Each structure stands twice: as C-alpha cells, then as structure tokens.
C-alpha positions as CSV (number, residue, x, y, z in Angstrom):
1,M,108.7,60.5,103.1
2,R,108.0,62.4,99.9
3,D,108.8,60.8,96.6
4,A,111.5,63.5,95.9
5,F,113.5,62.5,98.9
6,K,113.3,58.8,97.8
7,E,114.6,59.9,94.4
8,Y,117.5,61.7,96.0
9,L,118.4,58.8,98.3
10,S,118.2,56.4,95.4
11,W,120.6,58.5,93.4
12,F,123.1,58.7,96.3
13,D,122.8,54.9,96.8
14,G,123.8,54.5,93.2
15,H,126.8,56.8,93.7
16,E,127.8,55.7,97.2
17,E,131.0,54.0,96.1
18,E,132.1,57.1,94.2
19,Y,131.3,59.2,97.3
20,I,133.5,56.9,99.5
21,R,136.3,57.1,96.9
22,D,136.2,60.9,96.7
23,L,135.9,61.3,100.5
24,G,138.9,59.0,100.9
25,D,140.9,61.2,98.5
26,Y,139.8,64.3,100.4
27,V,140.8,62.8,103.7
28,S,144.2,61.8,102.4
29,F,145.4,65.4,102.5
30,P,147.0,66.1,105.9
31,S,145.3,69.5,106.0
32,V,146.1,70.5,109.6
33,A,146.3,74.3,109.4
34,R,149.7,75.6,110.4
35,K,150.1,79.3,109.7
36,D,152.8,80.3,107.2
37,E,154.2,76.9,106.9
38,D,156.1,75.8,103.7
39,G,155.4,79.2,102.1
40,Y,151.6,78.8,102.2
41,P,149.1,80.7,104.4
42,F,148.2,77.5,106.3
43,G,150.7,75.0,105.1
44,K,151.1,72.7,102.0
45,G,148.5,70.2,103.2
46,C,145.8,72.9,103.2
47,H,147.0,74.3,100.0
48,D,146.9,71.0,98.2
49,M,143.5,70.2,99.7
50,L,142.0,73.4,98.3
51,F,143.2,72.7,94.8
52,F,141.8,69.2,95.0
53,M,138.4,70.6,95.9
54,R,138.6,73.1,93.1
55,D,139.3,70.4,90.6
56,I,136.6,68.1,91.8
57,M,134.1,70.9,91.7
58,L,134.8,71.3,88.0
59,R,134.8,67.6,87.4
60,Y,131.3,67.4,88.7
61,G,129.9,70.1,86.5
62,L,129.9,73.3,88.5
63,D,130.1,76.2,86.1
64,E,133.2,77.7,87.6
65,A,135.7,77.1,90.5
66,R,138.5,79.2,91.8
67,I,141.0,79.6,94.6
68,I,140.6,82.7,96.8
69,R,143.9,84.0,98.0
70,D,145.1,80.4,98.7
71,V,142.7,80.1,101.7
72,F,139.3,79.2,100.2
73,A,138.1,77.1,97.3
74,E,134.9,78.3,95.7
75,G,132.7,76.6,93.2
76,T,129.5,78.0,91.7
77,I,126.5,76.9,89.8
78,R,125.5,80.1,87.9
79,G,121.9,81.2,88.2
80,R,119.8,82.1,85.3
81,G,117.9,85.0,86.9
82,K,118.3,88.6,85.9
83,N,118.1,89.7,89.5
84,K,119.7,86.7,91.0
85,R,121.1,86.5,94.5
86,R,123.7,84.3,96.1
87,I,123.1,81.2,98.2
88,A,126.2,79.7,99.8
89,V,127.3,76.6,101.7
90,A,130.5,77.1,103.7
91,C,132.5,74.0,104.8
92,H,136.1,73.6,106.0
93,G,138.7,71.2,104.7
94,D,141.2,71.8,107.5
95,V,141.3,69.3,110.4
96,V,142.5,69.2,113.9
97,P,145.9,67.5,114.7
98,V,145.7,63.8,114.8
99,G,147.2,63.1,118.2
100,E,148.3,59.6,119.3
101,G,146.6,56.2,119.6
102,W,145.0,55.7,116.2
103,D,144.4,52.2,115.0
104,S,145.8,53.0,111.6
105,D,147.0,55.9,109.5
106,P,144.6,58.8,110.2
107,F,144.9,60.1,106.6
108,T,144.1,56.7,104.9
109,M,140.4,56.4,105.2
110,Y,138.8,52.9,105.6
111,R,135.3,51.6,106.2
112,K,134.4,49.9,109.5
113,A,130.9,48.6,109.6
114,D,128.7,51.6,108.5
115,H,131.4,54.1,109.5
116,L,134.1,55.8,107.5
117,V,137.2,56.2,109.6
118,G,139.8,59.0,109.1
119,R,140.7,62.4,110.4
120,G,138.1,64.9,109.1
121,T,135.5,62.4,108.2
122,T,133.0,63.9,110.6
123,D,134.6,67.4,111.0
124,N,134.1,68.5,108.3
125,K,135.2,66.7,105.1
126,G,132.4,64.1,105.0
127,A,129.8,66.9,105.1
128,G,131.6,69.0,102.6
129,M,131.8,66.1,100.1
130,A,128.1,65.4,100.7
131,V,127.2,69.0,99.8
132,L,129.3,68.8,96.7
133,Y,127.4,65.6,95.7
134,A,124.1,67.6,96.3
135,L,125.4,70.2,93.8
136,R,126.5,67.4,91.5
137,Y,122.9,66.0,91.6
138,L,121.4,69.4,90.8
139,V,123.7,69.6,87.7
140,E,123.2,66.1,86.5
141,S,119.4,66.2,87.0
142,G,119.2,69.3,84.8
143,Y,118.1,71.6,87.6
144,R,118.7,75.3,86.5
145,P,118.7,77.6,89.5
146,Y,117.4,81.1,89.4
147,N,120.2,82.2,91.8
148,D,123.9,81.5,92.1
149,I,124.6,78.4,94.3
150,V,128.0,78.5,95.8
151,L,130.2,76.0,97.7
152,L,132.9,77.4,99.9
153,V,135.7,75.3,101.4
154,G,138.0,77.0,103.9
155,S,141.4,76.1,105.3
156,S,141.7,77.4,108.9
157,E,138.3,77.0,110.6
158,E,139.9,75.0,113.4
159,T,142.5,77.6,114.1
160,G,140.5,80.8,114.5
161,M,139.0,81.2,111.0
162,E,141.7,83.6,109.9
163,D,141.1,82.5,106.3
164,V,137.9,84.7,106.3
165,R,140.0,87.7,107.2
166,I,142.7,86.9,104.6
167,A,140.1,86.4,101.9
168,G,138.6,89.7,102.7
169,D,136.4,91.3,100.0
170,S,137.4,88.6,97.5
171,L,135.0,86.3,99.5
172,A,131.7,87.7,98.2
173,R,129.1,87.6,100.9
174,A,125.9,85.6,100.2
175,D,122.3,86.5,100.9
176,I,122.3,83.4,103.1
177,T,125.0,80.9,104.0
178,L,124.3,77.4,105.3
179,V,127.1,75.8,107.4
180,P,127.0,72.0,107.7
181,D,129.1,71.8,110.8
182,S,126.8,70.7,113.6
183,G,123.6,68.7,113.9
184,F,120.2,68.8,112.1
185,P,117.5,70.1,112.2
186,L,118.8,73.7,112.5
187,V,121.0,76.0,114.6
188,Y,120.1,79.7,114.6
189,G,122.8,81.0,117.0
190,E,126.1,80.3,118.7
191,K,127.4,81.2,122.1
192,A,130.3,83.7,122.7
193,S,133.7,82.0,122.6
194,G,137.1,82.8,124.0
195,K,140.2,81.4,125.7
196,A,142.4,82.4,128.6
197,S,145.6,81.4,130.3
198,F,147.1,81.8,133.8
199,R,150.0,80.5,135.9
200,L,150.0,78.9,139.3
201,G,153.5,79.4,140.8
202,L,155.2,76.8,142.8
203,E,158.7,75.6,143.9
204,P,158.7,72.1,142.6
205,V,160.4,69.6,144.9
206,G,158.4,66.4,144.6
207,L,156.9,67.3,141.2
208,K,159.4,66.8,138.5
209,A,157.1,67.0,135.5
210,F,153.4,67.6,134.7
211,D,152.1,67.6,131.1
212,A,148.5,67.6,129.9
213,F,147.6,69.0,126.6
214,N,144.8,68.7,124.0
215,G,143.8,71.8,122.2
216,V,140.9,70.1,120.4
217,S,138.9,68.2,123.0
218,V,138.6,67.5,126.7
219,I,142.1,66.5,127.8
220,D,142.2,62.7,127.6
221,R,145.8,62.0,128.8
222,A,147.9,63.6,131.5
223,E,151.3,62.6,132.8
224,A,153.4,63.5,135.9
225,V,156.7,62.5,137.2
226,I,157.2,62.7,141.0
227,A,159.7,61.9,143.6
228,S,158.1,60.2,146.6
229,D,159.1,58.0,149.5
230,K,155.6,56.5,149.1
231,E,154.9,54.2,146.2
232,P,151.8,55.6,144.4
233,P,149.0,53.1,144.3
234,R,147.3,52.2,141.0
235,R,143.8,53.3,140.6
236,D,141.1,53.2,137.9
237,R,142.3,55.2,134.9
238,I,145.7,55.8,136.8
239,D,148.8,53.9,135.7
240,V,152.1,54.0,137.7
241,V,155.5,53.2,136.4
242,P,158.7,53.2,138.6
243,L,161.5,55.0,136.9
244,V,164.4,54.9,139.4
245,P,164.1,54.3,143.2
246,G,161.9,56.9,144.7
247,E,160.7,58.3,141.3
248,Y,157.6,57.5,139.4
249,R,155.8,58.3,136.2
250,I,152.0,58.5,136.7
251,T,149.6,58.6,133.7
252,A,145.9,59.4,133.9
253,S,143.6,58.4,131.1
254,G,140.5,60.6,130.7
255,L,137.7,60.6,128.2
256,G,137.8,63.1,125.4
257,R,134.8,65.1,124.3
258,H,134.3,68.0,122.0
259,P,134.9,71.1,124.2
260,A,131.6,72.6,123.0
261,T,129.8,69.6,124.5
262,P,132.0,68.4,127.3
263,E,129.4,66.5,129.4
264,D,130.3,62.9,129.9
265,G,134.0,63.8,129.3
266,I,136.7,63.1,131.9
267,D,139.5,65.6,132.1
268,A,142.7,63.7,132.6
269,S,144.6,66.7,134.0
270,L,142.1,67.2,136.7
271,L,141.9,63.4,137.3
272,L,145.6,63.3,137.8
273,A,145.6,66.5,140.0
274,G,142.9,65.0,142.2
275,Y,144.9,61.7,142.5
276,L,148.1,63.5,143.6
277,V,146.1,65.5,146.2
278,S,144.0,62.6,147.5
279,E,147.0,60.2,147.8
280,D,149.1,62.9,149.5
281,L,152.0,62.3,147.2
282,L,153.4,65.9,147.1
283,P,154.7,68.4,149.6
284,A,152.1,70.7,151.1
285,S,153.0,73.7,149.0
286,E,152.7,71.7,145.7
287,K,149.5,70.0,146.9
288,A,148.0,73.5,147.6
289,V,148.6,74.5,143.9
290,F,146.7,71.5,142.6
291,Q,144.0,72.1,145.1
292,K,143.7,75.6,143.7
293,L,143.5,74.2,140.2
294,L,140.8,71.7,141.2
295,G,138.8,74.5,142.9
296,L,138.8,76.6,139.7
297,F,137.6,73.6,137.6
298,P,135.2,71.5,139.7
299,D,133.1,71.0,136.6
300,F,132.9,72.0,132.9
301,W,130.5,74.9,133.5
302,G,132.7,77.6,134.9
303,T,131.4,77.3,138.5
304,G,134.8,77.7,140.2
305,L,135.7,80.6,138.0
306,G,132.4,82.4,138.9
307,I,131.1,82.5,135.3
308,R,128.5,79.8,135.5
309,L,125.3,80.9,133.8
310,D,122.3,78.7,132.7
311,D,120.4,80.4,130.0
312,P,117.0,78.9,129.0
313,E,117.5,79.6,125.3
314,S,121.3,79.1,124.7
315,G,122.2,76.7,127.5
316,K,125.1,76.7,130.0
317,S,128.4,78.4,130.0
318,T,131.4,76.1,129.7
319,A,135.0,76.3,130.8
320,V,137.3,73.5,129.5
321,L,141.0,73.1,130.1
322,R,143.2,72.9,127.0
323,K,146.6,72.7,128.7
324,V,148.2,72.2,132.1
325,R,152.0,72.0,132.0
326,L,154.9,72.4,134.5
327,E,157.2,75.1,133.0
328,D,159.7,77.3,134.7
329,G,158.6,76.7,138.2
330,A,154.8,77.2,137.6
331,L,151.8,75.3,136.3
332,D,150.9,77.0,133.0
333,A,147.2,76.5,132.3
334,E,145.0,77.4,129.4
335,F,141.3,77.0,129.0
336,G,138.5,77.7,126.5
337,F,135.2,79.1,127.5
338,K,131.7,79.6,126.0
339,L,129.2,82.2,127.3
340,P,125.4,82.0,126.7
341,L,123.9,84.8,124.7
342,S,122.4,86.4,127.8
343,A,125.8,86.9,129.4
344,N,127.5,90.3,129.6
345,P,131.1,89.5,128.4
346,D,132.7,92.5,130.0
347,K,131.2,91.6,133.4
348,M,132.3,88.0,132.9
349,F,135.8,89.2,132.2
350,E,135.8,91.1,135.5
351,V,134.6,88.0,137.3
352,L,137.4,85.9,135.7
353,R,140.1,88.5,136.7
354,A,138.8,88.4,140.3
355,A,138.9,84.6,140.4
356,V,142.4,84.4,138.9
357,P,144.2,87.8,139.3
358,D,147.0,87.1,136.7
359,I,144.7,85.7,134.0
360,V,145.3,86.7,130.4
361,I,142.2,86.7,128.3
362,D,143.0,86.1,124.6
363,D,142.2,88.9,122.1
364,G,140.5,86.5,119.9
365,F,137.3,86.5,122.0
366,T,134.2,86.5,119.7
367,R,130.7,87.5,120.7
368,G,127.7,85.2,120.1
369,W,125.3,85.6,117.3
370,K,121.6,84.9,116.6
371,Y,119.6,84.6,113.4
372,E,116.0,85.6,113.4
373,L,113.8,82.5,113.3
374,D,111.7,83.3,110.3
375,D,109.5,81.2,108.0
376,T,112.5,80.2,105.9
377,C,114.3,78.8,109.0
378,M,111.3,76.8,110.0
379,R,110.8,75.4,106.5
380,L,114.5,74.3,106.5
381,N,114.0,72.8,109.9
382,D,111.0,70.9,108.7
383,I,113.0,69.4,105.7
384,A,115.6,68.0,108.1
385,N,113.0,66.6,110.4
386,E,111.0,65.0,107.6
387,V,114.1,63.1,106.2
388,W,115.2,62.0,109.7
389,E,111.6,61.3,110.9
390,A,112.2,63.6,113.9
391,D,110.4,66.4,115.6
392,R,113.2,68.6,116.9
393,K,113.1,72.4,117.3
394,P,115.8,74.9,116.2
395,Q,118.5,75.4,118.8
396,I,121.5,77.6,119.8
397,M,124.8,75.7,120.2
398,A,128.1,76.1,122.0
399,G,130.4,75.4,119.0
400,G,131.9,78.0,116.8
401,T,131.6,77.8,113.0
402,Y,131.9,79.9,109.9
403,A,128.4,81.2,110.5
404,R,129.9,83.5,113.1
405,Y,131.8,85.4,110.4
406,L,129.6,84.9,107.3
407,Q,126.3,86.4,108.4
408,P,123.5,86.2,107.5
409,A,124.0,82.5,108.1
410,I,122.6,79.5,109.9
411,V,124.2,76.1,110.9
412,Y,122.5,73.2,109.2
413,G,123.6,69.6,109.8
414,M,124.9,67.1,109.1
415,G,124.6,65.3,112.4
416,S,121.4,63.3,113.2
417,P,118.8,65.1,115.3
418,H,118.5,61.8,117.2
419,G,122.1,62.0,118.3
420,N,125.1,60.3,116.7
421,V,125.2,56.5,116.4
422,Q,127.9,55.1,118.7
423,P,131.1,54.7,116.6
424,P,132.6,51.2,116.4
425,F,135.3,52.2,118.9
426,P,135.5,52.4,122.7
427,P,134.1,55.5,124.5
428,G,136.3,58.5,123.9
429,Q,137.1,57.5,120.4
430,G,135.5,57.8,116.9
431,R,133.9,61.2,117.1
432,A,134.9,64.7,116.0
433,H,138.3,65.7,117.3
434,Q,138.9,62.3,118.8
435,R,141.3,59.6,117.7
436,N,139.8,57.1,115.2
437,E,137.5,59.9,114.0
438,S,134.7,58.4,112.0
439,V,131.4,59.3,110.3
440,H,128.2,57.3,110.0
441,L,127.5,56.9,106.3
442,L,123.8,57.2,106.8
443,R,124.3,60.7,108.2
444,M,126.0,61.7,105.0
445,E,123.3,60.0,102.8
446,K,120.5,61.8,104.5
447,G,122.4,65.0,104.8
448,F,122.9,64.9,101.0
449,A,119.2,64.6,100.5
450,I,118.4,67.4,102.9
451,Y,120.8,69.7,101.2
452,V,119.3,69.0,97.7
453,E,115.9,69.9,98.9
454,A,117.1,72.9,101.0
455,L,119.0,74.5,98.2
456,K,115.9,74.1,95.9
457,L,113.8,75.7,98.6
458,L,116.1,78.7,99.1
459,D,116.4,79.1,95.3
460,E,112.6,79.3,95.1
461,I,112.3,81.7,98.0
462,F,115.1,84.0,96.9
463,G,114.1,83.8,93.2
464,E,110.5,84.6,94.2
465,G,109.4,81.5,92.4
466,G,111.7,81.8,89.4
467,E,111.1,83.7,86.2
C-alpha cells in the first residue's frame, strides 16, 4: 500500500472517536422522509438533519455551506482555478422506517464489536460522514484544489428522490458526481426500476386477516388469522397461537434482504401462503387465490410474471413483493421490480399485463443508466482495489441511487469489494434496511482513505494538472 494511503489511514485512526461521535449525532435525527409532514418538504427529522450537516460542514472548514430549498445540504471547498469545474459527492441523510424488533433505540447509536449500530449507519449516514471527514482531511492538510469539491446531502433518496426535482436548478450539476451508496470498487450503471400493484379477489370465509408488509426489504414477517376446524401444525418459521375455539393466528418469520439483492432472503408472505396451501387450511376458493400468488412469485427473478431475463453485463431481473394484505374482500399486493439494461421496458410491461390483467404499473418507473467506462473510471476502480487489496472489476448493480438523476455520475463505495463482514446479529439483521442496522467501522476507515485519493485524482484530471 502506498505511503499516502498509510498517512490517510493514520489520520483517520487519530480521529476515529470524533468520527464515531459525529456519526452518532447524525444518526440521532429520525430522518425518515415523510412528505409534507410538520410543514417541511419531508418532515422535521429530515429538516433538522440537513441543518446539522450544514453546520458540521462549516465546523470542519469547508468554505461555504447552505441549504437548498430545505431538501439538500450542500458544502463546498472552493477551487483556486480560473477555469475550475465541479466535482461532487452525493449522499443521503434520510433513512428507511425502523420497523420492529430492534435490540435498542434505533436512533441512539452504539458500538458492538467493530460495528456501529443504528438506523442509517450503513445506508447512508456512515458513508456520508466518512466523505465529510475526507473533505476535512483535505482542508486540514492544506490541500488547495483546482476545482470546486462539493458534498451534497439529500433528504428523500429512500422515497423516490423527489428532493432532486424540488431542488431543481438550484442544485448545480457537477462535471462528475460520485455516489457512495453501494460497494467498491466501482459501479458504472444501474438497472431500470419500478413498482406495480394488483388485486386477487376472493370471498373470505376461512381467512379472517392476512398482513405482510415491508417496503424496504424482502418481507420478513407475515401474519394471518384463520377459522379452521383443523388445528394448524407448527412448522419451522411458522408460529401458531389459538385465539378462540376454531380460530388461530399464524405468523411466518422470513429472512429480510435488500430488494436489490434478494438472494438468500425468505419472503414471509410467500412462506405463509405456501403453508396455508400445503396444510389445506382454507376453503378451495381461498386456497386457489394463494396458489395464484405463489405461481406469480416462485422466485425473486420474475419467472412467474414472465419478465425473467438474465443479462451477461447487468445481471438478472428481480421482482420482490413489498405488500400482501387482505382488504375489502381481496388480497392487495405490491411488488418492486428491476430490469437489466438489455430489457425493453415497454415489452416487459406488456408481459406483466398479460400475466396479471388488472395490474397497475406505477408512474415512477425509471429507466436504467450506464456510464462509459473510461480511463478515469478504471483509475478510480484501481484506487479502491489497492486500498482493499482486491482485484474486482467495475459492475452494474440493481439498486437505485442519486446517480440515476445526477448524471454524469458513478456509484463508488463504501462497501467492501470482498463482501460485507457478517454483522454481530443473527441472519436477517444488521445490514442495510434491516433491524439492528450496523456498519463495519473498517469499511468507513478505508472508504475515507479511498475518497481522499479519489478526489485528489479527479481534481488533477479535471484541472489538467493544476495551474
């Protein structure tokens, strides 16, 4: 490892406790984006979080910091060049809802082994604070960039990135934007992304209730109430509680995973549906409805919907349920889907409508994007590989980030190219969007070092070597 990286890592090591303190303060804001709540674009939690980030940017020596239309915080190290350009890093300070089952308060961060635990530590507050520390290092080490270096912190990335639209022209576009919201070494494209909903009608007799919802990961909990002359047997991941004679509450426990990478997840709604069918606990008409649901979602890849596509460059399509709920005599279902870059979205929509005639495809569908893999990308990729002692190639991913709307942009860290270290929690906990969300401190330390070097590299390239 080059001496420069050792210097960066040594600096971070000397400021680690400050980083942990600042990240804990950042996590303490319950910044779940809720549109127009409390008189703010995305709620008071997001509003207060943005002002915290503005203030800490100024505290750590950035030349200026401001709030953009109450939806973004922006801090800038001003460049010295006459023909300077704009290099940006775009993070988000909003977080997904906390859900149930945390070991402690989700907004009071604590350390467990080498992990920092709290909502947003992985997605995306830990990375955002590490980038700020990279800018702080540049300032304190006396580095004078040729170009403007800008840190952006948004407030509704998890709920459709409407903050970008609200900011509009006030959000000056950069010549390149890095987005630390995935894994190293480098992501140069994202799949198309959308969601859809449909209803499966039934006349409930045995089924009294069915509720499974998780808008932020593979559904990890589902519950049904049924009337049955047969006592439902307990099974692995299935719990049964008698309520009154002949009526039972059945709970299925799945395994949550980020919907962009659902492999190894267990969808509790489908687990429960399969149980009700296999144990023959419902009348034939209700059983048929659950069989239809199971036929549409035999896997996470859209096979039952007819949209499965395996693309050599951008991977598989995905289709992951977000909600299945008994309402007004029907199962209301909603799912999110991702399409590889080789897919024709219009043709895929036709296939979806054929598979589910009453399907409603949300207007918020966004097409995929791809950045040309040029020499700059490869040099950035090499920086990440060197710090992590890896040999990974650039990739296209399923997740959606600010890069989609802030082109030209690439997604750059801060996950390890070797894969994330297992959090100190049982499977299904401790990762992004899960309960007991946590981040491995080493990821942030190395991500900090990578960003220091990456920003210097981009400044050199865009400044044509400086003045």
